[in-house]
N, C-alpha and C positions, 0 to 999 in steps of 0.2 A: 504494500500500500504506500502511496506517496501523495503528497499535496504540496503545492507551491502557491505562494502569494500571487495574487492577480498581476502584480507588477512584473512578475517573471514569466507569465504565460506567453506562449508563442515564440520563445527564444531557443527552443531545442533542448532545454535542460532535462525535461522528463525523458525524452528519447535517448539522450546521451547517458544519463545515469542508469536508465533501465537496460540499455545495451551493455554497459559495463557490468551490471549485476548479472546479466545473462552469461556473459563471458566468464565471470567468476564462478558461476554455477556449473558451467561446463568443465572448468578447471577442477572442480571438486568431484567430478565424475557423475553428476546427476544426469540421468539420461533423458528426462522429460520435464518441461516446465509448463505449467498450466496457469493461465491468467483469466480473470473474469472482470467484467465491467457492466454497469447499467447500460442497456441498449441506447439510451438517450445521451450517454456520455461520449459524444463523438470525438472529443479530444483524446481520451484514453484509448479508444478503439484505434485512432490514427497512430498513436504511439506504438501499440502492439503490432500493427501492420508495418510500421516503419522499421521496426527492429527485426522483422522477418517472421513474426508469428502468423499462423494461419487460423482462420475461423474454423471451429470444430462443430459447435452446435449452440442452440439456445437451451437454457436450463432454468429451472425454478429452484432458487436457494433462499432459505430463510424467508419464505413467502414473498420473494421478489423475483422478477424476471431478470435474467442475466445473459450476456453473450460470453461464450467460452472460447478462448484462443489457445493454441498449443505451439510449442517449439520443441523439437526433438534433436538431441545431440547427434551429429553425424560422425563419421569416422575421421574427418579432418578437424581443423581448428575451429570451424564455424558450425552453426546449427544446420541440421538437415530439416527442412520445413516439413511439418506434419502434413499428411495427405499425399506424400510421394512427390511433391513438386520440387 
């Protein structure tokens, strides 16, 4: 989970920090990362897409609709996108 003050929105900080976290996660050997967001939170969805995550499904969590995105660690240094892309 992350949050930025509005003064810092749209400057790429969320994508940059989330991509760094994803790289660190791969370095730990974690094979799959799952991220969720409110379907109306287009900024968070754009961040997930920008760092290479792929839409997996819509889900109901804690009585709320959510979109679920996945990134799967590939054999190389970067992620292998979920869904075989």
